[in-house]
PDB file of N, CA, C and O in Angstrom:
ATOM      1  N   MET A   1      40.177 187.777 162.321  1.00  0.00           N
ATOM      2  CA  MET A   1      39.043 188.215 162.147  1.00  0.00           C
ATOM      3  C   MET A   1      38.598 187.637 163.525  1.00  0.00           C
ATOM      4  O   MET A   1      37.917 188.353 164.259  1.00  0.00           O
ATOM      5  N   ARG A   2      38.973 186.285 163.942  1.00  0.00           N
ATOM      6  CA  ARG A   2      38.511 185.843 165.267  1.00  0.00           C
ATOM      7  C   ARG A   2      38.698 186.607 166.479  1.00  0.00           C
ATOM      8  O   ARG A   2      37.809 186.735 167.321  1.00  0.00           O
ATOM      9  N   THR A   3      40.014 187.189 166.584  1.00  0.00           N
ATOM     10  CA  THR A   3      40.174 187.869 167.554  1.00  0.00           C
ATOM     11  C   THR A   3      39.473 189.153 167.652  1.00  0.00           C
ATOM     12  O   THR A   3      39.247 189.461 168.822  1.00  0.00           O
ATOM     13  N   ILE A   4      39.040 190.036 166.737  1.00  0.00           N
ATOM     14  CA  ILE A   4      38.481 191.125 166.474  1.00  0.00           C
ATOM     15  C   ILE A   4      37.117 190.838 167.160  1.00  0.00           C
ATOM     16  O   ILE A   4      36.630 191.529 168.055  1.00  0.00           O
ATOM     17  N   ARG A   5      36.543 189.671 166.590  1.00  0.00           N
ATOM     18  CA  ARG A   5      35.205 189.142 166.764  1.00  0.00           C
ATOM     19  C   ARG A   5      35.088 189.114 168.227  1.00  0.00           C
ATOM     20  O   ARG A   5      34.134 189.665 168.777  1.00  0.00           O
ATOM     21  N   GLU A   6      36.155 188.402 168.999  1.00  0.00           N
ATOM     22  CA  GLU A   6      35.980 187.911 170.340  1.00  0.00           C
ATOM     23  C   GLU A   6      36.144 189.487 171.399  1.00  0.00           C
ATOM     24  O   GLU A   6      35.657 189.696 172.510  1.00  0.00           O
ATOM     25  N   ILE A   7      36.857 190.237 170.690  1.00  0.00           N
ATOM     26  CA  ILE A   7      36.920 191.377 171.578  1.00  0.00           C
ATOM     27  C   ILE A   7      35.596 192.179 171.342  1.00  0.00           C
ATOM     28  O   ILE A   7      35.208 192.673 172.401  1.00  0.00           O
ATOM     29  N   LEU A   8      34.915 192.413 170.448  1.00  0.00           N
ATOM     30  CA  LEU A   8      33.874 193.171 170.039  1.00  0.00           C
ATOM     31  C   LEU A   8      32.381 192.346 170.775  1.00  0.00           C
ATOM     32  O   LEU A   8      31.314 192.855 171.118  1.00  0.00           O
ATOM     33  N   LEU A   9      32.771 191.127 170.823  1.00  0.00           N
ATOM     34  CA  LEU A   9      31.767 190.575 171.806  1.00  0.00           C
ATOM     35  C   LEU A   9      31.763 190.560 173.402  1.00  0.00           C
ATOM     36  O   LEU A   9      30.784 190.724 174.129  1.00  0.00           O
ATOM     37  N   THR A  10      33.181 190.308 173.804  1.00  0.00           N
ATOM     38  CA  THR A  10      33.296 190.466 175.171  1.00  0.00           C
ATOM     39  C   THR A  10      33.244 191.701 175.911  1.00  0.00           C
ATOM     40  O   THR A  10      32.940 191.914 177.084  1.00  0.00           O
ATOM     41  N   GLU A  11      33.670 192.608 174.815  1.00  0.00           N
ATOM     42  CA  GLU A  11      33.596 194.234 175.672  1.00  0.00           C
ATOM     43  C   GLU A  11      32.269 194.979 175.278  1.00  0.00           C
ATOM     44  O   GLU A  11      32.202 196.202 175.402  1.00  0.00           O
ATOM     45  N   TYR A  12      31.171 194.208 174.783  1.00  0.00           N
ATOM     46  CA  TYR A  12      29.884 194.828 174.155  1.00  0.00           C
ATOM     47  C   TYR A  12      30.253 196.053 173.280  1.00  0.00           C
ATOM     48  O   TYR A  12      29.447 196.970 173.121  1.00  0.00           O
ATOM     49  N   ILE A  13      31.592 196.054 172.665  1.00  0.00           N
ATOM     50  CA  ILE A  13      31.752 197.226 171.750  1.00  0.00           C
ATOM     51  C   ILE A  13      30.624 196.686 170.609  1.00  0.00           C
ATOM     52  O   ILE A  13      29.781 197.515 170.267  1.00  0.00           O
ATOM     53  N   GLY A  14      30.571 195.461 170.060  1.00  0.00           N
ATOM     54  CA  GLY A  14      29.877 195.228 169.098  1.00  0.00           C
ATOM     55  C   GLY A  14      28.464 195.601 169.169  1.00  0.00           C
ATOM     56  O   GLY A  14      27.977 196.047 168.130  1.00  0.00           O
ATOM     57  N   ALA A  15      27.762 195.509 170.136  1.00  0.00           N
ATOM     58  CA  ALA A  15      26.306 195.948 170.429  1.00  0.00           C
ATOM     59  C   ALA A  15      26.085 197.523 170.244  1.00  0.00           C
ATOM     60  O   ALA A  15      25.196 198.042 169.568  1.00  0.00           O
ATOM     61  N   ILE A  16      27.102 198.194 171.003  1.00  0.00           N
ATOM     62  CA  ILE A  16      27.260 199.392 170.801  1.00  0.00           C
ATOM     63  C   ILE A  16      27.422 199.966 169.498  1.00  0.00           C
ATOM     64  O   ILE A  16      26.798 200.931 169.056  1.00  0.00           O
ATOM     65  N   LEU A  17      28.287 199.314 168.930  1.00  0.00           N
ATOM     66  CA  LEU A  17      28.455 199.719 167.134  1.00  0.00           C
ATOM     67  C   LEU A  17      27.323 199.558 166.481  1.00  0.00           C
ATOM     68  O   LEU A  17      26.906 200.456 165.749  1.00  0.00           O
ATOM     69  N   VAL A  18      26.635 198.358 166.648  1.00  0.00           N
ATOM     70  CA  VAL A  18      25.174 198.182 166.146  1.00  0.00           C
ATOM     71  C   VAL A  18      24.118 199.246 166.513  1.00  0.00           C
ATOM     72  O   VAL A  18      23.304 199.720 165.720  1.00  0.00           O
ATOM     73  N   ALA A  19      24.239 199.559 167.819  1.00  0.00           N
ATOM     74  CA  ALA A  19      23.080 200.602 168.097  1.00  0.00           C
ATOM     75  C   ALA A  19      23.692 202.034 167.694  1.00  0.00           C
ATOM     76  O   ALA A  19      22.821 202.837 167.362  1.00  0.00           O
ATOM     77  N   VAL A  20      24.747 202.421 167.664  1.00  0.00           N
ATOM     78  CA  VAL A  20      25.364 203.699 166.947  1.00  0.00           C
ATOM     79  C   VAL A  20      24.684 203.645 165.624  1.00  0.00           C
ATOM     80  O   VAL A  20      23.897 204.491 165.200  1.00  0.00           O
ATOM     81  N   LEU A  21      25.066 202.571 165.024  1.00  0.00           N
ATOM     82  CA  LEU A  21      24.699 202.558 163.234  1.00  0.00           C
ATOM     83  C   LEU A  21      23.271 202.748 163.286  1.00  0.00           C
ATOM     84  O   LEU A  21      22.902 203.700 162.599  1.00  0.00           O
ATOM     85  N   VAL A  22      22.273 202.075 163.947  1.00  0.00           N
ATOM     86  CA  VAL A  22      20.784 202.449 163.871  1.00  0.00           C
ATOM     87  C   VAL A  22      20.385 203.803 164.324  1.00  0.00           C
ATOM     88  O   VAL A  22      19.485 204.453 163.793  1.00  0.00           O
ATOM     89  N   ALA A  23      21.065 204.177 165.288  1.00  0.00           N
ATOM     90  CA  ALA A  23      20.923 205.702 165.788  1.00  0.00           C
ATOM     91  C   ALA A  23      21.241 206.884 164.601  1.00  0.00           C
ATOM     92  O   ALA A  23      20.580 207.902 164.397  1.00  0.00           O
ATOM     93  N   ASP A  24      22.555 206.390 163.830  1.00  0.00           N
ATOM     94  CA  ASP A  24      22.752 207.567 163.060  1.00  0.00           C
ATOM     95  C   ASP A  24      21.745 207.354 161.510  1.00  0.00           C
ATOM     96  O   ASP A  24      21.752 208.197 160.613  1.00  0.00           O
ATOM     97  N   ALA A  25      21.129 206.379 161.472  1.00  0.00           N
ATOM     98  CA  ALA A  25      20.089 205.906 160.384  1.00  0.00           C
ATOM     99  C   ALA A  25      18.827 206.848 160.770  1.00  0.00           C
ATOM    100  O   ALA A  25      18.290 207.594 159.951  1.00  0.00           O
ATOM    101  N   PHE A  26      18.443 206.727 162.049  1.00  0.00           N
ATOM    102  CA  PHE A  26      17.334 207.436 162.752  1.00  0.00           C
ATOM    103  C   PHE A  26      17.824 209.110 162.481  1.00  0.00           C
ATOM    104  O   PHE A  26      17.167 209.889 161.792  1.00  0.00           O
ATOM    105  N   SER A  27      18.772 209.366 162.995  1.00  0.00           N
ATOM    106  CA  SER A  27      18.956 210.622 162.907  1.00  0.00           C
ATOM    107  C   SER A  27      19.500 211.243 161.393  1.00  0.00           C
ATOM    108  O   SER A  27      19.832 212.429 161.404  1.00  0.00           O
ATOM    109  N   ALA A  28      19.595 210.568 160.226  1.00  0.00           N
ATOM    110  CA  ALA A  28      19.874 210.902 159.167  1.00  0.00           C
ATOM    111  C   ALA A  28      18.366 210.968 158.687  1.00  0.00           C
ATOM    112  O   ALA A  28      18.095 211.898 157.928  1.00  0.00           O
ATOM    113  N   LEU A  29      17.528 210.245 158.978  1.00  0.00           N
ATOM    114  CA  LEU A  29      16.023 210.191 158.625  1.00  0.00           C
ATOM    115  C   LEU A  29      15.576 211.379 159.319  1.00  0.00           C
ATOM    116  O   LEU A  29      14.944 212.058 158.510  1.00  0.00           O
ATOM    117  N   ILE A  30      15.620 211.929 160.439  1.00  0.00           N
ATOM    118  CA  ILE A  30      14.869 212.942 160.967  1.00  0.00           C
ATOM    119  C   ILE A  30      15.474 214.239 160.365  1.00  0.00           C
ATOM    120  O   ILE A  30      14.735 215.140 159.968  1.00  0.00           O
ATOM    121  N   THR A  31      16.709 214.316 160.307  1.00  0.00           N
ATOM    122  CA  THR A  31      17.552 215.386 159.680  1.00  0.00           C
ATOM    123  C   THR A  31      16.914 215.787 158.461  1.00  0.00           C
ATOM    124  O   THR A  31      16.593 216.959 158.261  1.00  0.00           O
ATOM    125  N   THR A  32      16.735 214.954 157.720  1.00  0.00           N
ATOM    126  CA  THR A  32      16.278 215.199 156.357  1.00  0.00           C
ATOM    127  C   THR A  32      14.746 215.538 156.403  1.00  0.00           C
ATOM    128  O   THR A  32      14.302 216.385 155.628  1.00  0.00           O
ATOM    129  N   ALA A  33      14.074 215.004 157.143  1.00  0.00           N
ATOM    130  CA  ALA A  33      12.522 215.213 157.414  1.00  0.00           C
ATOM    131  C   ALA A  33      12.461 216.850 157.899  1.00  0.00           C
ATOM    132  O   ALA A  33      11.794 217.682 157.285  1.00  0.00           O
ATOM    133  N   VAL A  34      13.126 217.106 158.891  1.00  0.00           N
ATOM    134  CA  VAL A  34      13.205 218.452 159.375  1.00  0.00           C
ATOM    135  C   VAL A  34      13.500 219.575 158.156  1.00  0.00           C
ATOM    136  O   VAL A  34      12.844 220.578 157.875  1.00  0.00           O
ATOM    137  N   GLY A  35      14.784 219.017 157.501  1.00  0.00           N
ATOM    138  CA  GLY A  35      15.120 219.966 156.373  1.00  0.00           C
ATOM    139  C   GLY A  35      14.077 220.274 155.269  1.00  0.00           C
ATOM    140  O   GLY A  35      14.005 221.371 154.715  1.00  0.00           O
ATOM    141  N   GLN A  36      13.322 219.282 155.010  1.00  0.00           N
ATOM    142  CA  GLN A  36      12.472 219.352 153.811  1.00  0.00           C
ATOM    143  C   GLN A  36      11.300 220.147 154.306  1.00  0.00           C
ATOM    144  O   GLN A  36      10.675 220.817 153.484  1.00  0.00           O
ATOM    145  N   ILE A  37      10.927 220.141 155.612  1.00  0.00           N
ATOM    146  CA  ILE A  37       9.627 220.699 156.181  1.00  0.00           C
ATOM    147  C   ILE A  37      10.255 222.126 156.219  1.00  0.00           C
ATOM    148  O   ILE A  37       9.489 222.979 155.771  1.00  0.00           O
ATOM    149  N   SER A  38      11.554 222.629 156.676  1.00  0.00           N
ATOM    150  CA  SER A  38      11.745 223.649 156.776  1.00  0.00           C
ATOM    151  C   SER A  38      11.806 224.567 155.490  1.00  0.00           C
ATOM    152  O   SER A  38      11.504 225.760 155.505  1.00  0.00           O
ATOM    153  N   LEU A  39      12.231 223.873 154.380  1.00  0.00           N
ATOM    154  CA  LEU A  39      12.392 224.591 153.046  1.00  0.00           C
ATOM    155  C   LEU A  39      10.951 224.826 152.666  1.00  0.00           C
ATOM    156  O   LEU A  39      10.551 225.927 152.288  1.00  0.00           O
ATOM    157  N   HIS A  40      10.223 223.814 152.772  1.00  0.00           N
ATOM    158  CA  HIS A  40       8.835 224.000 152.429  1.00  0.00           C
ATOM    159  C   HIS A  40       7.983 225.140 152.978  1.00  0.00           C
ATOM    160  O   HIS A  40       7.177 225.834 152.358  1.00  0.00           O
ATOM    161  N   VAL A  41       8.342 225.197 154.346  1.00  0.00           N
ATOM    162  CA  VAL A  41       7.580 226.517 155.063  1.00  0.00           C
ATOM    163  C   VAL A  41       8.265 227.860 154.750  1.00  0.00           C
ATOM    164  O   VAL A  41       7.644 228.910 154.581  1.00  0.00           O
ATOM    165  N   GLN A  42       9.637 227.728 154.686  1.00  0.00           N
ATOM    166  CA  GLN A  42      10.338 229.000 154.207  1.00  0.00           C
ATOM    167  C   GLN A  42       9.608 229.578 152.494  1.00  0.00           C
ATOM    168  O   GLN A  42       9.088 230.673 152.276  1.00  0.00           O
ATOM    169  N   LEU A  43       9.763 228.673 151.711  1.00  0.00           N
ATOM    170  CA  LEU A  43       9.159 228.956 150.516  1.00  0.00           C
ATOM    171  C   LEU A  43       7.602 229.209 150.536  1.00  0.00           C
ATOM    172  O   LEU A  43       7.127 229.635 149.483  1.00  0.00           O
ATOM    173  N   ARG A  44       6.752 229.002 151.592  1.00  0.00           N
ATOM    174  CA  ARG A  44       5.410 229.147 151.564  1.00  0.00           C
ATOM    175  C   ARG A  44       5.192 230.674 151.810  1.00  0.00           C
ATOM    176  O   ARG A  44       4.328 231.437 151.376  1.00  0.00           O
ATOM    177  N   HIS A  45       6.397 230.901 152.760  1.00  0.00           N
ATOM    178  CA  HIS A  45       6.216 232.355 153.307  1.00  0.00           C
ATOM    179  C   HIS A  45       6.897 233.253 152.365  1.00  0.00           C
ATOM    180  O   HIS A  45       6.535 234.427 152.277  1.00  0.00           O
ATOM    181  N   ASN A  46       7.853 232.787 151.659  1.00  0.00           N
ATOM    182  CA  ASN A  46       8.595 233.900 150.585  1.00  0.00           C
ATOM    183  C   ASN A  46       8.675 232.997 149.398  1.00  0.00           C
ATOM    184  O   ASN A  46       9.599 232.190 149.499  1.00  0.00           O
ATOM    185  N   PRO A  47       7.961 232.900 148.287  1.00  0.00           N
ATOM    186  CA  PRO A  47       8.120 232.124 147.316  1.00  0.00           C
ATOM    187  C   PRO A  47       9.341 232.515 146.254  1.00  0.00           C
ATOM    188  O   PRO A  47       9.879 231.717 145.486  1.00  0.00           O
ATOM    189  N   MET A  48       9.633 233.844 146.383  1.00  0.00           N
ATOM    190  CA  MET A  48      10.866 234.274 145.694  1.00  0.00           C
ATOM    191  C   MET A  48      12.150 233.983 146.234  1.00  0.00           C
ATOM    192  O   MET A  48      13.155 234.303 145.599  1.00  0.00           O
ATOM    193  N   LEU A  49      12.229 233.420 147.322  1.00  0.00           N
ATOM    194  CA  LEU A  49      13.311 232.987 147.923  1.00  0.00           C
ATOM    195  C   LEU A  49      14.202 232.208 147.274  1.00  0.00           C
ATOM    196  O   LEU A  49      13.871 231.070 146.939  1.00  0.00           O
ATOM    197  N   ASP A  50      15.621 232.769 146.966  1.00  0.00           N
ATOM    198  CA  ASP A  50      16.766 232.170 146.509  1.00  0.00           C
ATOM    199  C   ASP A  50      17.284 231.211 147.541  1.00  0.00           C
ATOM    200  O   ASP A  50      17.809 231.706 148.538  1.00  0.00           O
ATOM    201  N   THR A  51      17.210 229.925 147.438  1.00  0.00           N
ATOM    202  CA  THR A  51      17.777 229.030 148.589  1.00  0.00           C
ATOM    203  C   THR A  51      19.238 228.640 148.321  1.00  0.00           C
ATOM    204  O   THR A  51      19.870 228.355 149.338  1.00  0.00           O
ATOM    205  N   HIS A  52      19.845 228.576 147.252  1.00  0.00           N
ATOM    206  CA  HIS A  52      21.130 228.104 147.101  1.00  0.00           C
ATOM    207  C   HIS A  52      21.376 226.944 147.572  1.00  0.00           C
ATOM    208  O   HIS A  52      22.494 226.610 147.964  1.00  0.00           O
ATOM    209  N   ARG A  53      20.266 226.134 147.586  1.00  0.00           N
ATOM    210  CA  ARG A  53      20.571 224.693 147.904  1.00  0.00           C
ATOM    211  C   ARG A  53      20.480 223.590 146.903  1.00  0.00           C
ATOM    212  O   ARG A  53      19.925 223.653 145.806  1.00  0.00           O
ATOM    213  N   LEU A  54      21.097 222.573 147.427  1.00  0.00           N
ATOM    214  CA  LEU A  54      20.787 221.323 146.366  1.00  0.00           C
ATOM    215  C   LEU A  54      19.145 221.009 146.063  1.00  0.00           C
ATOM    216  O   LEU A  54      18.151 221.317 146.722  1.00  0.00           O
ATOM    217  N   SER A  55      19.253 220.425 145.061  1.00  0.00           N
ATOM    218  CA  SER A  55      17.413 220.011 144.747  1.00  0.00           C
ATOM    219  C   SER A  55      17.210 219.190 145.801  1.00  0.00           C
ATOM    220  O   SER A  55      18.098 218.536 146.349  1.00  0.00           O
ATOM    221  N   SER A  56      15.768 219.208 146.178  1.00  0.00           N
ATOM    222  CA  SER A  56      15.184 218.439 147.016  1.00  0.00           C
ATOM    223  C   SER A  56      15.411 216.966 146.906  1.00  0.00           C
ATOM    224  O   SER A  56      15.665 216.206 147.841  1.00  0.00           O
ATOM    225  N   THR A  57      15.275 216.629 145.504  1.00  0.00           N
ATOM    226  CA  THR A  57      15.447 215.304 145.244  1.00  0.00           C
ATOM    227  C   THR A  57      16.826 214.678 145.516  1.00  0.00           C
ATOM    228  O   THR A  57      17.096 213.598 146.042  1.00  0.00           O
ATOM    229  N   TYR A  58      17.655 215.668 145.006  1.00  0.00           N
ATOM    230  CA  TYR A  58      19.365 214.945 145.529  1.00  0.00           C
ATOM    231  C   TYR A  58      19.159 214.909 147.017  1.00  0.00           C
ATOM    232  O   TYR A  58      19.501 213.856 147.556  1.00  0.00           O
ATOM    233  N   SER A  59      18.687 215.814 147.753  1.00  0.00           N
ATOM    234  CA  SER A  59      18.805 215.772 149.250  1.00  0.00           C
ATOM    235  C   SER A  59      18.247 214.588 149.546  1.00  0.00           C
ATOM    236  O   SER A  59      18.992 213.762 150.073  1.00  0.00           O
ATOM    237  N   LEU A  60      16.910 214.231 149.306  1.00  0.00           N
ATOM    238  CA  LEU A  60      16.135 212.948 149.507  1.00  0.00           C
ATOM    239  C   LEU A  60      16.913 211.806 149.133  1.00  0.00           C
ATOM    240  O   LEU A  60      17.092 210.943 149.992  1.00  0.00           O
ATOM    241  N   LEU A  61      17.452 211.644 147.883  1.00  0.00           N
ATOM    242  CA  LEU A  61      18.189 210.411 147.581  1.00  0.00           C
ATOM    243  C   LEU A  61      19.405 210.293 148.468  1.00  0.00           C
ATOM    244  O   LEU A  61      19.670 209.229 149.028  1.00  0.00           O
ATOM    245  N   ASP A  62      20.180 211.430 148.609  1.00  0.00           N
ATOM    246  CA  ASP A  62      21.311 211.441 149.406  1.00  0.00           C
ATOM    247  C   ASP A  62      20.942 210.665 151.021  1.00  0.00           C
ATOM    248  O   ASP A  62      21.581 209.694 151.428  1.00  0.00           O
ATOM    249  N   ALA A  63      20.058 211.167 151.622  1.00  0.00           N
ATOM    250  CA  ALA A  63      19.452 210.693 152.798  1.00  0.00           C
ATOM    251  C   ALA A  63      18.951 209.129 152.825  1.00  0.00           C
ATOM    252  O   ALA A  63      19.231 208.251 153.641  1.00  0.00           O
ATOM    253  N   LEU A  64      18.276 209.085 151.881  1.00  0.00           N
ATOM    254  CA  LEU A  64      17.618 207.554 151.579  1.00  0.00           C
ATOM    255  C   LEU A  64      19.202 206.873 151.423  1.00  0.00           C
ATOM    256  O   LEU A  64      19.180 205.869 152.134  1.00  0.00           O
ATOM    257  N   SER A  65      20.289 206.979 150.915  1.00  0.00           N
ATOM    258  CA  SER A  65      21.304 206.309 150.454  1.00  0.00           C
ATOM    259  C   SER A  65      22.106 206.015 151.691  1.00  0.00           C
ATOM    260  O   SER A  65      22.692 204.951 151.890  1.00  0.00           O
ATOM    261  N   LYS A  66      22.082 207.150 152.589  1.00  0.00           N
ATOM    262  CA  LYS A  66      22.954 207.000 153.889  1.00  0.00           C
ATOM    263  C   LYS A  66      22.267 205.923 154.694  1.00  0.00           C
ATOM    264  O   LYS A  66      22.848 204.945 155.166  1.00  0.00           O
ATOM    265  N   ILE A  67      20.818 206.220 154.825  1.00  0.00           N
ATOM    266  CA  ILE A  67      19.953 205.338 155.705  1.00  0.00           C
ATOM    267  C   ILE A  67      20.103 203.981 155.417  1.00  0.00           C
ATOM    268  O   ILE A  67      20.257 203.200 156.357  1.00  0.00           O
ATOM    269  N   ALA A  68      20.080 203.516 154.094  1.00  0.00           N
ATOM    270  CA  ALA A  68      20.338 202.188 153.663  1.00  0.00           C
ATOM    271  C   ALA A  68      21.623 201.661 153.950  1.00  0.00           C
ATOM    272  O   ALA A  68      21.778 200.477 154.246  1.00  0.00           O
ATOM    273  N   LEU A  69      22.686 202.595 153.870  1.00  0.00           N
ATOM    274  CA  LEU A  69      24.199 201.934 154.291  1.00  0.00           C
ATOM    275  C   LEU A  69      24.258 201.732 155.750  1.00  0.00           C
ATOM    276  O   LEU A  69      24.840 200.764 156.239  1.00  0.00           O
ATOM    277  N   TYR A  70      23.676 202.615 156.435  1.00  0.00           N
ATOM    278  CA  TYR A  70      23.532 202.471 158.166  1.00  0.00           C
ATOM    279  C   TYR A  70      23.120 201.281 158.479  1.00  0.00           C
ATOM    280  O   TYR A  70      23.786 200.467 159.120  1.00  0.00           O
ATOM    281  N   LEU A  71      21.688 201.056 157.926  1.00  0.00           N
ATOM    282  CA  LEU A  71      21.065 199.742 158.305  1.00  0.00           C
ATOM    283  C   LEU A  71      21.456 198.526 157.792  1.00  0.00           C
ATOM    284  O   LEU A  71      21.176 197.484 158.384  1.00  0.00           O
ATOM    285  N   ILE A  72      22.209 198.541 156.528  1.00  0.00           N
ATOM    286  CA  ILE A  72      22.607 197.403 156.103  1.00  0.00           C
ATOM    287  C   ILE A  72      24.085 196.986 156.963  1.00  0.00           C
ATOM    288  O   ILE A  72      24.409 195.844 157.290  1.00  0.00           O
ATOM    289  N   SER A  73      24.831 198.203 157.209  1.00  0.00           N
ATOM    290  CA  SER A  73      26.115 197.883 158.000  1.00  0.00           C
ATOM    291  C   SER A  73      25.747 197.391 159.369  1.00  0.00           C
ATOM    292  O   SER A  73      26.462 196.549 159.912  1.00  0.00           O
ATOM    293  N   ALA A  74      24.608 197.894 159.998  1.00  0.00           N
ATOM    294  CA  ALA A  74      24.148 197.328 161.280  1.00  0.00           C
ATOM    295  C   ALA A  74      23.841 195.874 161.027  1.00  0.00           C
ATOM    296  O   ALA A  74      24.361 195.039 161.767  1.00  0.00           O
ATOM    297  N   TYR A  75      23.101 195.523 160.120  1.00  0.00           N
ATOM    298  CA  TYR A  75      22.262 194.242 159.851  1.00  0.00           C
ATOM    299  C   TYR A  75      23.771 193.349 159.697  1.00  0.00           C
ATOM    300  O   TYR A  75      24.007 192.530 160.584  1.00  0.00           O
ATOM    301  N   LEU A  76      24.527 193.477 158.849  1.00  0.00           N
ATOM    302  CA  LEU A  76      25.725 192.633 158.629  1.00  0.00           C
ATOM    303  C   LEU A  76      26.774 192.479 160.006  1.00  0.00           C
ATOM    304  O   LEU A  76      27.330 191.437 160.352  1.00  0.00           O
ATOM    305  N   VAL A  77      26.865 193.702 160.620  1.00  0.00           N
ATOM    306  CA  VAL A  77      27.578 193.461 161.801  1.00  0.00           C
ATOM    307  C   VAL A  77      27.185 192.522 162.936  1.00  0.00           C
ATOM    308  O   VAL A  77      27.894 191.868 163.702  1.00  0.00           O
ATOM    309  N   ALA A  78      25.775 192.643 162.828  1.00  0.00           N
ATOM    310  CA  ALA A  78      24.735 192.034 164.093  1.00  0.00           C
ATOM    311  C   ALA A  78      25.021 190.328 163.683  1.00  0.00           C
ATOM    312  O   ALA A  78      25.397 189.418 164.422  1.00  0.00           O
ATOM    313  N   ARG A  79      24.668 190.307 162.139  1.00  0.00           N
ATOM    314  CA  ARG A  79      24.758 188.763 161.736  1.00  0.00           C
ATOM    315  C   ARG A  79      25.961 188.066 161.973  1.00  0.00           C
ATOM    316  O   ARG A  79      26.021 186.874 162.272  1.00  0.00           O
ATOM    317  N   TRP A  80      27.120 188.992 161.804  1.00  0.00           N
ATOM    318  CA  TRP A  80      28.410 188.566 161.994  1.00  0.00           C
ATOM    319  C   TRP A  80      28.869 188.195 163.603  1.00  0.00           C
ATOM    320  O   TRP A  80      29.345 187.119 163.964  1.00  0.00           O
ATOM    321  N   LEU A  81      28.667 189.079 164.244  1.00  0.00           N
ATOM    322  CA  LEU A  81      28.715 188.798 165.788  1.00  0.00           C
ATOM    323  C   LEU A  81      27.536 187.675 166.425  1.00  0.00           C
ATOM    324  O   LEU A  81      27.836 186.717 167.137  1.00  0.00           O
ATOM    325  N   TYR A  82      26.403 187.966 166.073  1.00  0.00           N
ATOM    326  CA  TYR A  82      25.275 187.141 166.696  1.00  0.00           C
ATOM    327  C   TYR A  82      24.450 186.181 165.819  1.00  0.00           C
ATOM    328  O   TYR A  82      23.250 186.241 165.548  1.00  0.00           O
ATOM    329  N   PRO A  83      25.382 185.279 165.439  1.00  0.00           N
ATOM    330  CA  PRO A  83      24.675 184.317 164.295  1.00  0.00           C
ATOM    331  C   PRO A  83      23.555 183.421 165.037  1.00  0.00           C
ATOM    332  O   PRO A  83      23.597 183.057 166.213  1.00  0.00           O
ATOM    333  N   ALA A  84      22.538 183.144 164.086  1.00  0.00           N
ATOM    334  CA  ALA A  84      21.414 182.545 164.349  1.00  0.00           C
ATOM    335  C   ALA A  84      21.974 181.230 164.888  1.00  0.00           C
ATOM    336  O   ALA A  84      23.043 180.721 164.552  1.00  0.00           O
ATOM    337  N   LYS A  85      20.991 180.699 165.880  1.00  0.00           N
ATOM    338  CA  LYS A  85      21.227 179.437 166.665  1.00  0.00           C
ATOM    339  C   LYS A  85      20.821 178.414 165.864  1.00  0.00           C
ATOM    340  O   LYS A  85      19.635 178.286 165.562  1.00  0.00           O
ATOM    341  N   ARG A  86      21.741 177.608 165.456  1.00  0.00           N
ATOM    342  CA  ARG A  86      21.560 176.174 164.671  1.00  0.00           C
ATOM    343  C   ARG A  86      20.876 175.091 165.502  1.00  0.00           C
ATOM    344  O   ARG A  86      21.328 174.792 166.607  1.00  0.00           O
ATOM    345  N   ALA A  87      19.707 174.448 164.950  1.00  0.00           N
ATOM    346  CA  ALA A  87      19.038 173.390 165.541  1.00  0.00           C
ATOM    347  C   ALA A  87      19.718 172.003 165.318  1.00  0.00           C
ATOM    348  O   ALA A  87      20.105 171.510 164.259  1.00  0.00           O
ATOM    349  N   LEU A  88      19.765 171.488 166.612  1.00  0.00           N
ATOM    350  CA  LEU A  88      20.703 170.158 166.654  1.00  0.00           C
ATOM    351  C   LEU A  88      19.894 169.176 165.909  1.00  0.00           C
ATOM    352  O   LEU A  88      18.668 169.287 165.885  1.00  0.00           O
ATOM    353  N   PRO A  89      20.564 168.133 165.243  1.00  0.00           N
ATOM    354  CA  PRO A  89      20.046 167.170 164.559  1.00  0.00           C
ATOM    355  C   PRO A  89      19.210 166.228 165.458  1.00  0.00           C
ATOM    356  O   PRO A  89      19.767 165.860 166.492  1.00  0.00           O
ATOM    357  N   GLY A  90      18.150 165.853 165.255  1.00  0.00           N
ATOM    358  CA  GLY A  90      17.501 165.173 165.968  1.00  0.00           C
ATOM    359  C   GLY A  90      16.321 165.667 166.943  1.00  0.00           C
ATOM    360  O   GLY A  90      15.436 165.040 167.525  1.00  0.00           O
ATOM    361  N   THR A  91      16.616 166.898 166.901  1.00  0.00           N
ATOM    362  CA  THR A  91      15.681 167.760 167.860  1.00  0.00           C
ATOM    363  C   THR A  91      14.571 168.225 167.001  1.00  0.00           C
ATOM    364  O   THR A  91      14.587 168.460 165.793  1.00  0.00           O
ATOM    365  N   GLN A  92      13.490 168.322 167.954  1.00  0.00           N
ATOM    366  CA  GLN A  92      12.268 168.980 167.407  1.00  0.00           C
ATOM    367  C   GLN A  92      12.045 170.388 167.398  1.00  0.00           C
ATOM    368  O   GLN A  92      12.393 170.923 168.450  1.00  0.00           O
ATOM    369  N   SER A  93      11.549 171.191 166.492  1.00  0.00           N
ATOM    370  CA  SER A  93      11.607 172.634 166.662  1.00  0.00           C
ATOM    371  C   SER A  93       9.959 173.009 166.384  1.00  0.00           C
ATOM    372  O   SER A  93       9.234 172.272 165.716  1.00  0.00           O
ATOM    373  N   GLY A  94       9.579 174.055 166.900  1.00  0.00           N
ATOM    374  CA  GLY A  94       8.092 174.460 166.682  1.00  0.00           C
ATOM    375  C   GLY A  94       7.330 174.186 167.988  1.00  0.00           C
ATOM    376  O   GLY A  94       6.204 174.667 168.121  1.00  0.00           O
ATOM    377  N   GLY A  95       7.827 173.512 168.864  1.00  0.00           N
ATOM    378  CA  GLY A  95       7.158 173.431 170.261  1.00  0.00           C
ATOM    379  C   GLY A  95       6.033 172.482 170.033  1.00  0.00           C
ATOM    380  O   GLY A  95       4.911 172.901 170.318  1.00  0.00           O
ATOM    381  N   GLU A  96       6.170 171.051 169.479  1.00  0.00           N
ATOM    382  CA  GLU A  96       5.428 170.315 169.323  1.00  0.00           C
ATOM    383  C   GLU A  96       5.476 169.161 170.382  1.00  0.00           C
ATOM    384  O   GLU A  96       6.568 168.697 170.712  1.00  0.00           O
ATOM    385  N   ILE A  97       4.496 168.767 170.832  1.00  0.00           N
ATOM    386  CA  ILE A  97       4.360 167.520 172.074  1.00  0.00           C
ATOM    387  C   ILE A  97       4.318 166.287 171.524  1.00  0.00           C
ATOM    388  O   ILE A  97       4.223 165.293 172.243  1.00  0.00           O
TER     389      ILE A  97
END
């Protein structure tokens, strides 16, 4: 695991991976919003339209689960690759003089 982490850090692949996961989350959000708006506009113009689609609740839950998984994965990869800086013992934090 240490070798994989070093490769991800030195080649900037880790940062690209985190960015792709966040971009996929936004893409899923926008795609779902556009799909729901499109469905409502179509139904407003033709209320008798047989959509042959899954329910809107299922579509929303599917999209929200994808978004959550993408963002959680991005967060976990970022925390693994870039851990928070630890304060050294005996040093003050908070900028007090």
